[in-house]
Each structure stands twice: as structure tokens, then as C-alpha cells.
KEZALO-890243 format. One record per residue (C-alpha): x, y, z; residue number from 1. Coordinates in Angstrom, 1 decimal. Example, Ala and Ser with C-alpha at 12.3 -4.5 7.8 and 13.67 -1.06 7.14 Angstrom:
! residues 2
[[12.3,-4.5,7.8],1]
[[13.7,-1.1,7.1],2]
END
This chain:
! residues 510
[[47.7,33.7,-3.1],1]
[[47.6,32.0,0.3],2]
[[45.7,28.8,1.1],3]
[[42.8,30.6,2.9],4]
[[42.2,32.8,-0.2],5]
[[42.1,29.7,-2.4],6]
[[39.6,27.9,-0.1],7]
[[37.4,31.0,0.0],8]
[[37.5,31.3,-3.8],9]
[[36.5,27.6,-4.1],10]
[[33.7,28.0,-1.6],11]
[[32.4,31.1,-3.4],12]
[[32.4,29.3,-6.7],13]
[[30.6,26.3,-5.1],14]
[[28.0,28.6,-3.5],15]
[[27.3,30.6,-6.7],16]
[[26.9,27.5,-8.8],17]
[[24.5,26.0,-6.3],18]
[[22.5,29.2,-6.1],19]
[[22.3,29.4,-9.9],20]
[[21.2,25.7,-10.0],21]
[[18.5,26.3,-7.4],22]
[[17.4,29.5,-9.1],23]
[[16.8,27.7,-12.3],24]
[[15.1,24.8,-10.5],25]
[[12.5,27.1,-8.9],26]
[[12.1,29.3,-11.9],27]
[[11.0,26.2,-13.9],28]
[[8.7,24.8,-11.2],29]
[[7.0,28.2,-10.5],30]
[[5.9,28.3,-14.1],31]
[[3.6,25.3,-13.3],32]
[[0.2,26.7,-12.2],33]
[[-1.1,26.1,-8.7],34]
[[-4.7,25.1,-8.0],35]
[[-7.4,26.5,-5.7],36]
[[-7.9,23.0,-4.2],37]
[[-4.7,23.4,-2.2],38]
[[-6.1,26.4,-0.3],39]
[[-4.5,29.7,0.6],40]
[[-0.7,29.9,0.2],41]
[[1.3,30.9,3.4],42]
[[4.7,32.5,2.9],43]
[[6.4,30.1,5.4],44]
[[4.3,26.9,5.5],45]
[[3.2,26.9,1.8],46]
[[0.0,24.9,1.3],47]
[[0.4,22.7,4.3],48]
[[-2.8,24.0,6.0],49]
[[-4.8,23.3,2.8],50]
[[-3.7,19.7,2.4],51]
[[-4.1,18.6,6.0],52]
[[-7.9,18.2,5.7],53]
[[-8.0,15.2,3.4],54]
[[-11.8,14.6,4.0],55]
[[-12.5,18.1,2.7],56]
[[-10.3,17.4,-0.3],57]
[[-12.0,14.0,-1.0],58]
[[-15.6,15.2,-0.7],59]
[[-15.6,18.9,-1.5],60]
[[-12.5,20.0,-3.4],61]
[[-11.9,17.0,-5.6],62]
[[-15.1,17.3,-7.7],63]
[[-14.0,20.9,-8.6],64]
[[-10.7,19.8,-10.2],65]
[[-10.4,20.8,-13.8],66]
[[-8.9,18.6,-16.5],67]
[[-5.9,20.9,-16.4],68]
[[-5.6,20.3,-12.7],69]
[[-5.6,16.6,-13.3],70]
[[-2.8,16.9,-15.8],71]
[[-0.4,19.0,-13.7],72]
[[-0.5,21.4,-10.8],73]
[[2.0,22.8,-8.3],74]
[[1.9,23.1,-4.5],75]
[[4.3,24.1,-1.8],76]
[[5.3,22.2,1.3],77]
[[7.1,24.9,3.3],78]
[[9.7,26.2,0.9],79]
[[9.7,23.1,-1.3],80]
[[7.8,23.0,-4.6],81]
[[6.1,19.8,-5.6],82]
[[4.1,18.7,-8.6],83]
[[0.9,16.8,-8.5],84]
[[-0.5,14.8,-11.5],85]
[[-3.6,12.7,-11.8],86]
[[-4.2,12.1,-15.6],87]
[[-3.3,8.9,-17.3],88]
[[-1.2,10.6,-20.0],89]
[[1.1,12.4,-17.5],90]
[[1.2,9.5,-15.1],91]
[[2.3,7.1,-17.9],92]
[[5.4,9.2,-18.6],93]
[[6.5,9.1,-15.0],94]
[[5.8,5.4,-14.3],95]
[[7.4,4.0,-17.5],96]
[[10.8,4.0,-15.7],97]
[[11.9,2.7,-12.3],98]
[[12.3,6.3,-11.1],99]
[[13.3,6.4,-7.4],100]
[[10.6,7.0,-4.8],101]
[[10.5,10.6,-3.6],102]
[[12.3,10.5,-0.3],103]
[[10.7,13.7,1.1],104]
[[7.6,11.5,1.7],105]
[[8.8,7.9,1.6],106]
[[11.8,8.9,3.7],107]
[[9.4,9.3,6.6],108]
[[8.9,5.5,6.5],109]
[[12.6,4.8,6.6],110]
[[12.8,4.4,10.4],111]
[[10.1,1.7,10.2],112]
[[10.7,0.0,6.9],113]
[[14.4,0.6,6.2],114]
[[15.4,0.1,2.6],115]
[[12.9,-2.6,1.8],116]
[[11.4,-3.0,-1.7],117]
[[8.9,-0.1,-1.1],118]
[[11.5,2.5,-0.4],119]
[[14.8,1.4,-2.0],120]
[[16.0,2.5,-5.4],121]
[[18.7,2.1,-8.1],122]
[[20.8,-1.0,-8.2],123]
[[19.7,-2.2,-4.8],124]
[[16.0,-2.1,-5.7],125]
[[16.7,-3.9,-9.0],126]
[[18.7,-6.6,-7.3],127]
[[16.2,-7.1,-4.5],128]
[[13.2,-7.1,-7.0],129]
[[15.0,-9.8,-9.1],130]
[[15.8,-12.0,-6.0],131]
[[12.3,-11.8,-4.6],132]
[[10.5,-12.7,-7.9],133]
[[10.5,-16.4,-6.9],134]
[[8.6,-15.6,-3.7],135]
[[5.5,-15.0,-5.9],136]
[[5.9,-18.0,-8.2],137]
[[2.6,-19.5,-9.4],138]
[[3.2,-22.8,-7.6],139]
[[3.9,-21.0,-4.3],140]
[[0.7,-18.9,-4.6],141]
[[-1.2,-22.1,-5.4],142]
[[0.1,-23.7,-2.2],143]
[[-1.1,-20.7,-0.2],144]
[[-4.8,-21.2,-1.0],145]
[[-5.5,-23.9,1.7],146]
[[-3.7,-21.6,4.2],147]
[[-6.0,-18.7,3.2],148]
[[-9.0,-21.0,3.9],149]
[[-7.6,-21.8,7.5],150]
[[-7.2,-18.1,8.2],151]
[[-10.7,-17.2,6.9],152]
[[-12.2,-20.0,9.0],153]
[[-11.1,-18.2,12.2],154]
[[-13.1,-15.1,11.2],155]
[[-16.0,-17.2,10.1],156]
[[-16.1,-18.9,13.5],157]
[[-16.0,-15.5,15.2],158]
[[-18.9,-14.3,13.1],159]
[[-20.9,-17.4,13.9],160]
[[-20.4,-16.8,17.6],161]
[[-21.4,-13.2,17.1],162]
[[-24.7,-14.2,15.3],163]
[[-25.6,-17.0,17.8],164]
[[-25.4,-15.0,21.0],165]
[[-28.5,-13.1,21.9],166]
[[-26.6,-10.2,23.3],167]
[[-24.7,-9.6,20.0],168]
[[-27.2,-10.7,17.4],169]
[[-28.4,-7.2,16.7],170]
[[-25.1,-5.5,17.4],171]
[[-22.9,-4.4,14.5],172]
[[-19.6,-6.3,14.1],173]
[[-16.3,-4.3,13.8],174]
[[-15.0,-5.3,10.4],175]
[[-12.2,-2.7,10.4],176]
[[-10.3,-4.5,13.1],177]
[[-11.3,-8.0,12.0],178]
[[-10.1,-7.5,8.4],179]
[[-6.9,-6.0,9.6],180]
[[-6.2,-9.0,11.9],181]
[[-7.3,-11.5,9.1],182]
[[-4.8,-10.0,6.7],183]
[[-2.0,-10.0,9.3],184]
[[-2.8,-13.6,10.1],185]
[[-2.7,-14.4,6.3],186]
[[0.7,-12.7,5.9],187]
[[2.1,-14.5,9.0],188]
[[0.8,-17.9,8.0],189]
[[1.6,-17.7,4.3],190]
[[4.8,-15.7,4.0],191]
[[6.4,-16.3,7.4],192]
[[5.1,-19.7,8.3],193]
[[3.9,-18.5,11.7],194]
[[0.8,-19.6,13.6],195]
[[0.2,-16.4,15.4],196]
[[-3.3,-16.7,16.8],197]
[[-3.5,-12.9,16.3],198]
[[-7.2,-13.0,15.2],199]
[[-8.2,-14.3,18.6],200]
[[-5.8,-12.5,20.9],201]
[[-5.5,-9.3,18.8],202]
[[-2.0,-8.1,17.9],203]
[[0.2,-5.3,19.4],204]
[[2.1,-5.4,16.0],205]
[[-1.1,-4.6,14.0],206]
[[-2.0,-1.8,16.5],207]
[[1.6,-0.5,16.2],208]
[[1.5,-0.4,12.4],209]
[[-1.8,1.5,12.4],210]
[[-0.4,4.0,14.8],211]
[[2.9,4.4,12.9],212]
[[1.0,5.2,9.7],213]
[[-1.0,7.8,11.6],214]
[[2.2,9.4,12.9],215]
[[3.8,9.3,9.4],216]
[[0.8,11.0,7.9],217]
[[0.7,13.6,10.7],218]
[[4.3,14.4,10.2],219]
[[4.0,14.5,6.4],220]
[[1.3,17.3,6.5],221]
[[2.9,19.3,9.3],222]
[[6.1,21.2,10.0],223]
[[7.5,17.8,11.1],224]
[[8.1,16.9,7.5],225]
[[10.7,19.7,7.4],226]
[[12.6,18.3,10.5],227]
[[15.6,16.0,10.3],228]
[[14.9,12.6,12.0],229]
[[17.2,13.4,15.0],230]
[[15.1,16.5,15.8],231]
[[11.8,14.8,15.1],232]
[[12.6,12.0,17.5],233]
[[13.1,14.5,20.3],234]
[[9.4,15.5,20.0],235]
[[6.6,13.5,21.7],236]
[[5.3,12.1,18.4],237]
[[8.9,11.2,17.4],238]
[[9.5,9.4,20.7],239]
[[6.3,7.4,20.2],240]
[[7.3,6.6,16.6],241]
[[10.7,5.4,17.7],242]
[[9.2,3.2,20.5],243]
[[6.7,1.6,18.1],244]
[[9.3,1.0,15.4],245]
[[11.5,-0.8,18.0],246]
[[8.5,-2.9,19.1],247]
[[7.7,-3.9,15.5],248]
[[11.3,-4.6,14.6],249]
[[11.6,-6.9,17.7],250]
[[8.5,-8.8,16.5],251]
[[10.0,-9.4,13.0],252]
[[13.4,-10.1,14.4],253]
[[12.0,-13.0,16.5],254]
[[10.3,-14.4,13.4],255]
[[13.5,-14.3,11.3],256]
[[15.7,-15.7,14.1],257]
[[13.3,-18.6,14.8],258]
[[13.1,-19.6,11.1],259]
[[16.8,-19.2,10.5],260]
[[17.6,-21.4,13.6],261]
[[15.1,-24.1,12.3],262]
[[16.6,-24.1,8.8],263]
[[20.1,-24.4,10.2],264]
[[19.1,-27.2,12.6],265]
[[17.6,-29.1,9.7],266]
[[20.7,-28.5,7.6],267]
[[18.7,-26.7,4.9],268]
[[20.8,-23.5,4.5],269]
[[22.5,-24.2,1.2],270]
[[25.6,-22.5,-0.3],271]
[[24.4,-23.1,-3.9],272]
[[24.2,-20.0,-6.0],273]
[[21.2,-21.4,-7.9],274]
[[18.1,-19.1,-7.3],275]
[[15.5,-21.0,-9.3],276]
[[12.2,-21.8,-7.7],277]
[[12.9,-25.6,-8.0],278]
[[16.1,-25.2,-6.1],279]
[[14.5,-23.2,-3.4],280]
[[11.8,-25.8,-3.1],281]
[[14.5,-28.6,-2.7],282]
[[16.4,-26.5,-0.1],283]
[[13.4,-26.4,2.2],284]
[[12.1,-29.8,1.1],285]
[[8.4,-29.0,0.5],286]
[[6.4,-25.9,1.2],287]
[[8.3,-22.7,0.3],288]
[[7.4,-19.3,1.7],289]
[[8.6,-15.8,1.4],290]
[[10.9,-16.0,4.4],291]
[[12.5,-19.3,3.2],292]
[[13.4,-17.5,0.0],293]
[[14.8,-14.4,1.8],294]
[[17.1,-16.6,3.9],295]
[[18.3,-18.9,1.1],296]
[[18.2,-16.8,-2.1],297]
[[21.6,-15.9,-3.8],298]
[[22.4,-13.6,-6.7],299]
[[24.5,-14.4,-9.7],300]
[[27.6,-13.9,-7.7],301]
[[26.5,-16.3,-5.0],302]
[[25.7,-13.5,-2.5],303]
[[22.7,-13.7,-0.3],304]
[[20.8,-11.0,1.5],305]
[[22.3,-9.3,4.6],306]
[[20.6,-9.6,8.0],307]
[[19.5,-5.9,7.8],308]
[[18.1,-6.3,4.3],309]
[[16.2,-9.4,5.3],310]
[[14.6,-7.6,8.2],311]
[[13.8,-4.6,6.0],312]
[[12.0,-6.8,3.5],313]
[[10.1,-8.7,6.2],314]
[[9.0,-5.3,7.7],315]
[[8.0,-4.0,4.3],316]
[[6.0,-7.0,3.2],317]
[[4.2,-7.5,6.6],318]
[[3.2,-3.8,6.5],319]
[[2.2,-3.6,2.8],320]
[[0.7,-7.0,2.7],321]
[[-1.7,-6.7,5.6],322]
[[-2.5,-3.0,5.9],323]
[[-3.4,-2.2,2.3],324]
[[-5.2,-5.5,1.7],325]
[[-7.3,-5.1,4.8],326]
[[-8.2,-1.5,3.7],327]
[[-9.6,-2.9,0.5],328]
[[-11.4,-5.8,2.3],329]
[[-13.2,-3.6,4.9],330]
[[-14.4,-1.1,2.3],331]
[[-15.5,-3.8,-0.1],332]
[[-17.6,-5.5,2.6],333]
[[-19.1,-2.1,3.4],334]
[[-20.0,-1.5,-0.2],335]
[[-21.6,-4.9,-0.5],336]
[[-23.6,-4.3,2.7],337]
[[-24.7,-0.9,1.3],338]
[[-25.8,-2.5,-2.1],339]
[[-27.6,-5.8,-1.2],340]
[[-28.3,-6.5,-4.9],341]
[[-24.6,-6.5,-5.7],342]
[[-23.9,-8.6,-2.5],343]
[[-26.5,-11.1,-3.7],344]
[[-24.8,-11.3,-7.2],345]
[[-21.5,-12.0,-5.5],346]
[[-23.1,-14.6,-3.2],347]
[[-24.6,-16.5,-6.2],348]
[[-21.2,-16.5,-7.9],349]
[[-19.4,-17.7,-4.8],350]
[[-21.9,-20.4,-4.0],351]
[[-21.5,-21.7,-7.6],352]
[[-17.7,-21.9,-7.2],353]
[[-17.0,-23.2,-3.7],354]
[[-16.3,-26.8,-2.8],355]
[[-18.0,-29.0,-0.3],356]
[[-16.1,-27.4,2.5],357]
[[-17.5,-24.0,1.5],358]
[[-14.2,-22.6,0.2],359]
[[-13.2,-21.8,-3.3],360]
[[-10.4,-23.9,-4.8],361]
[[-7.4,-22.3,-6.3],362]
[[-8.4,-23.6,-9.8],363]
[[-11.7,-21.8,-9.4],364]
[[-10.5,-18.4,-8.4],365]
[[-10.6,-17.3,-12.1],366]
[[-14.3,-18.1,-12.2],367]
[[-15.1,-15.3,-9.7],368]
[[-15.4,-12.7,-12.4],369]
[[-18.0,-10.4,-10.7],370]
[[-16.3,-10.6,-7.3],371]
[[-13.0,-9.6,-9.1],372]
[[-14.9,-6.6,-10.6],373]
[[-16.1,-5.6,-7.2],374]
[[-12.5,-5.8,-5.8],375]
[[-11.2,-3.6,-8.5],376]
[[-14.0,-1.1,-8.1],377]
[[-13.2,-0.9,-4.4],378]
[[-9.5,-0.4,-5.3],379]
[[-10.7,2.5,-7.5],380]
[[-13.3,4.0,-5.2],381]
[[-11.5,3.6,-1.9],382]
[[-7.9,3.5,-3.1],383]
[[-5.9,1.8,-0.4],384]
[[-2.9,4.0,-1.2],385]
[[-4.4,7.4,-2.2],386]
[[-1.1,8.9,-3.2],387]
[[2.4,7.8,-4.3],388]
[[5.5,9.8,-5.1],389]
[[8.4,9.8,-7.5],390]
[[11.6,11.8,-7.9],391]
[[12.5,12.6,-11.5],392]
[[15.9,11.1,-12.3],393]
[[16.4,13.5,-15.2],394]
[[14.9,16.6,-16.7],395]
[[11.5,15.9,-18.3],396]
[[8.9,17.7,-20.5],397]
[[5.5,17.3,-19.0],398]
[[2.5,19.0,-20.7],399]
[[4.6,21.8,-22.1],400]
[[6.4,22.4,-18.8],401]
[[10.1,21.6,-18.2],402]
[[10.5,19.8,-14.9],403]
[[14.1,19.8,-13.6],404]
[[16.0,16.7,-12.4],405]
[[15.1,15.9,-8.8],406]
[[11.6,17.3,-9.0],407]
[[9.2,15.7,-6.5],408]
[[6.1,14.4,-8.2],409]
[[3.0,13.3,-6.4],410]
[[0.8,10.9,-8.3],411]
[[-2.7,11.5,-6.9],412]
[[-4.3,8.1,-7.3],413]
[[-7.5,9.0,-5.6],414]
[[-8.0,12.0,-7.9],415]
[[-7.2,9.8,-10.9],416]
[[-9.7,7.2,-9.8],417]
[[-12.4,9.9,-9.3],418]
[[-11.9,11.8,-12.6],419]
[[-15.4,12.0,-14.0],420]
[[-14.0,12.1,-17.6],421]
[[-12.6,8.5,-17.0],422]
[[-15.3,7.3,-14.5],423]
[[-18.7,8.8,-14.8],424]
[[-20.4,9.3,-11.5],425]
[[-17.1,8.5,-9.8],426]
[[-18.5,8.3,-6.2],427]
[[-20.9,5.6,-7.3],428]
[[-20.0,2.0,-6.6],429]
[[-20.4,0.4,-10.0],430]
[[-18.4,-2.9,-10.5],431]
[[-19.3,-3.2,-14.2],432]
[[-16.7,-0.4,-14.8],433]
[[-14.2,-3.3,-14.7],434]
[[-15.9,-5.6,-17.2],435]
[[-13.5,-6.8,-19.9],436]
[[-15.1,-4.6,-22.5],437]
[[-15.0,-1.5,-20.3],438]
[[-11.3,-2.1,-19.4],439]
[[-10.4,-2.4,-23.1],440]
[[-11.9,1.0,-23.8],441]
[[-10.0,2.7,-21.0],442]
[[-6.4,3.9,-20.9],443]
[[-4.1,1.3,-19.2],444]
[[-2.9,4.0,-16.7],445]
[[-6.4,5.0,-15.7],446]
[[-6.4,2.4,-12.9],447]
[[-3.6,2.1,-10.5],448]
[[-4.9,-0.3,-7.9],449]
[[-1.4,-1.9,-7.8],450]
[[0.6,0.9,-9.4],451]
[[2.0,0.3,-12.9],452]
[[5.3,0.1,-14.7],453]
[[8.5,-1.5,-13.4],454]
[[7.8,-0.6,-9.8],455]
[[4.3,-2.1,-9.7],456]
[[3.2,-4.2,-6.7],457]
[[5.1,-7.5,-6.7],458]
[[2.5,-9.1,-4.5],459]
[[-0.7,-8.1,-6.5],460]
[[-1.7,-11.6,-7.5],461]
[[-1.3,-12.8,-3.9],462]
[[-3.4,-9.9,-2.7],463]
[[-6.2,-10.5,-5.3],464]
[[-6.3,-14.2,-4.3],465]
[[-6.6,-13.4,-0.7],466]
[[-9.5,-10.9,-1.3],467]
[[-11.3,-13.4,-3.6],468]
[[-11.0,-16.2,-1.0],469]
[[-12.1,-14.0,1.9],470]
[[-15.0,-12.3,0.1],471]
[[-16.4,-15.5,-1.4],472]
[[-16.1,-17.3,2.0],473]
[[-18.0,-14.6,3.8],474]
[[-20.8,-13.7,1.4],475]
[[-21.6,-17.4,0.8],476]
[[-22.2,-17.9,4.6],477]
[[-23.5,-14.5,5.9],478]
[[-25.7,-11.6,4.9],479]
[[-24.1,-8.2,5.6],480]
[[-26.2,-5.1,6.3],481]
[[-25.6,-1.5,7.1],482]
[[-26.6,-0.4,10.6],483]
[[-28.8,2.6,10.1],484]
[[-28.2,3.8,13.7],485]
[[-24.5,4.3,13.0],486]
[[-22.9,7.2,11.2],487]
[[-21.9,6.6,7.6],488]
[[-18.1,6.0,7.4],489]
[[-16.0,8.4,5.3],490]
[[-12.6,8.1,3.7],491]
[[-9.8,8.8,6.1],492]
[[-6.3,9.0,4.6],493]
[[-3.5,7.9,7.0],494]
[[-0.9,7.0,4.3],495]
[[-3.2,3.9,3.9],496]
[[-6.9,4.6,3.4],497]
[[-8.9,4.0,6.5],498]
[[-12.5,4.8,7.5],499]
[[-13.9,7.3,10.0],500]
[[-15.5,5.9,12.1],501]
[[-14.6,2.2,11.8],502]
[[-16.7,0.0,9.5],503]
[[-19.2,-1.9,11.6],504]
[[-21.9,-4.0,10.0],505]
[[-24.9,-6.1,11.0],506]
[[-24.4,-9.8,10.3],507]
[[-26.8,-12.7,9.8],508]
[[-25.9,-16.3,9.2],509]
[[-27.5,-17.8,6.0],510]
END
């Protein structure tokens, strides 16, 4: 037998084995029922047309989901079968391990975030997660509280100016943009040690991030999700995406380079393999932030992070830390304006906890019980991340269905949080759902404000502290009201939950 015949035989065996594997893969997934909420199936595009209109899904189709729909349902993105779940029992089985993120969706963020903690998996994710734990040490978070006060003070001064000028007294203030800039300012000050002045001058970086997430969402629910990156970047959207990513990367590169140069000039880059919080604090001689730890941390073999990994982590944390937190903040302020009796209850709690300077101390954050309930209810009702994805690392039995290894599973957080069996009147803003007694009665996976399991949000305590400080600072100084002349904002999913139109509220100084 000649060489060509051998090669053809090997190729034939390889092809047949892969065809058999794919045949079994799809035969198993096609046994999972689909759902009417995904709309009409198209032979080529699958259910893409049905999932593009997220507002229709949120407000019209979601209430019709059956309990079986919540447990498991199948939909098609082009030729690719995917599974959606939104019931605590099925979600718990998926989140109990550090299953890799599903790259069909998260891969769309790779050009922006690289392999930061959000997207990476396997040994790299485990190592990075371990190395970054010290960045959220209790003592570091405690040191951030005065910095949160300074950032909030900038927004407070802007609101005072708005209320004191006759031409703006009765004009609604744009909290969508203001909350986004406040959260970015907080992230830059606390985690990067940068005085950006972005709340006053606005920020091209923040605008760029918002546009990137819009482009990612647009690509994810269109034929663009089926394109390889090289082909997508040849389109007009892809060209814009590439330009914005380069702009954002230049921004973070300057921050990293400036800090690294300063640490080197001060002789503070240490070769010690010790990664303890105490050692990190000694290295930078005082205030430690996220970027200090990225630049100085070492693993058990004495290896630090590469330049590329540092940039990926900075891009990831600036994106996640400011975009998702500001989403919750703007919606919470809207809900408080819409429900003045709840706003007043928050105000009384805040005024009882703040110091002479009008800010709550770190030691008093735990006393803001009702404000914390309002934050969690906002995370439920206006889930900042409406959907997250996982790829099954091995075959799994889920509700009597066999899901093969490699199955893409979408965890529909918004549907989970609006399941009437878990949350009666799910579209009602009701903070008491998160009283201690109510939480004890509810399944631990019924609320995924910060995900759950090994891949939960590493910065959730920092985010909660930021929201507590911001909300208590604002409601203790101002009254927020809905402007009846403006249209009511609706949920607008662009990877991160936004509003359409932007949230604008009337403000009065107390």
C-alpha cells in the first residue's frame, strides 16, 4: 500500500469518527425540548431572530415561561445547539465546579479583555484567581472607604450645582452617565491609584467600553457570531471594535507603565516569592491597591504575572468593576425615585449611620441593612449581567437529559430572578425579599447577583461597599423624583443591563 493510500485511510477514519461524535452530540441535544419564547425556527439562522429583541423577551415572553422552561430548554444559534437553564436546581449542578466559560459567547470579548479572570479557564484561571485574592483583602477594602467618599463628593458637588442654578433646577439630571463616570472614577482611584478627573471631563474610555459592549451584543445575536475574528474585523462593526479596543488598551497601558516606572524608581519592585498581604503592604510601603499587587505578586515558584496578563487583568477589572456596578447604581436610584416611601426609609437609615462629614464610616457599612436589601433587590430585578455561559467539561445528566461534553449552557439570570415561583410579583420592587428570614427560606442558587460557586465574583464585597457608600451619600443629601414628562425607562440588554432611554431624575437638595 503506498503512502497516499495510507494517508487517505487515516483521513477517512478521522472523518468518520468525528461525524459519529457529532451525530451523537446533536442527537442528545435535540432530545431537549425547545420553547416558544425563542420564536420561529429558521433552517439557517436558527432562533437568532427570536432572541434579538430582548425587550420583548423581558416584558412579554418571560412571564409565559413554564417551570419546565425554567429548568431546561434548547435553542439554536445558526447550526449550533445551546441549552438554557434558569432554575436553582439545574443551575447549582452547573456552577458547583469551575467549568470553563463558554467561548462561543465569551470569546467575543477576547479582543477587548484578553484572557483576564472573566474569560480564562483551567490552570491559568486557578493560578490567577489565587494570586489576585490578596487584592480584595479586608484591610485593603477598609482603606478604600475614604477614597469612595472623595469620588462620591465629586458627584455630590455636581448635583448641588445642578439644583442651585435656576436654568437646571427643574431639569432632570442624567444619572446613567453620572453613575458610569462615578464607578469608573472609583475603580481608577481605588484599584489603580489614578486621579483621573473623569467625572468632570467625561471619559473616552467609558464611552468606548459602552460602545464595545453594544458591538459585542450585536455580534452575539447576529450572523457575526458565526464569523471568525479575522473576517468580522473586515466589517464596519469589526473595524470600529478593533479601533475602540486599541484605544482602551492604550489607556490601560499608560496606567500600568506609569505605576511600574514609579515602583521601579522607588526601589519597590521586590524579588521575594512571598505573596502574603503583609509582604505586599511592605513592598509598597503603605497603601496597597490592585495594580500594586498585579505588579509585585509571585506564585509559589517565584513567578510573577506577564506583561500581557497584567494588561488583561487591568482591562477586565476596569470593565467589570465600573460597568456592572454603575448599572446597578443607576437602576437603584431610579427605583428609589419611583418609590418615595422606600427612598425615605433608606434616607433615615443613612442619616442614622453617617458621620459629621455626611459619609458613612467603613465600620458602619454593616448597619445599612435596608439599603443592602435595596441593592440586592436591584441586582435581582435589573440584573446587571442578565446571562452567563458555561461549557460542560464532561458529560452531565440534567433533568433526565444527557448533555454531552462541550455543551454550551446559558444560565438565564434574568429569567431566574423573575421566576414567579421563587419571587412572587417578580416585576415589583420589593426589598424585603432580601430580609434575613426570606433569604433563609430561599434556595441559595435562587439569587445570582454575583454568580455562585468557585467562579463567583471576586470583587463582590468591594462592589457592595461602593454601592452602600454612594447610595447613603446621595439619599441623605438629596430627594430624587421621577420626571413625569419623560418616558419610563425599560431594560436594555447590551451584555450589561442598561436602560432605554437613559435614567434621568429630578433632584432637590434637602
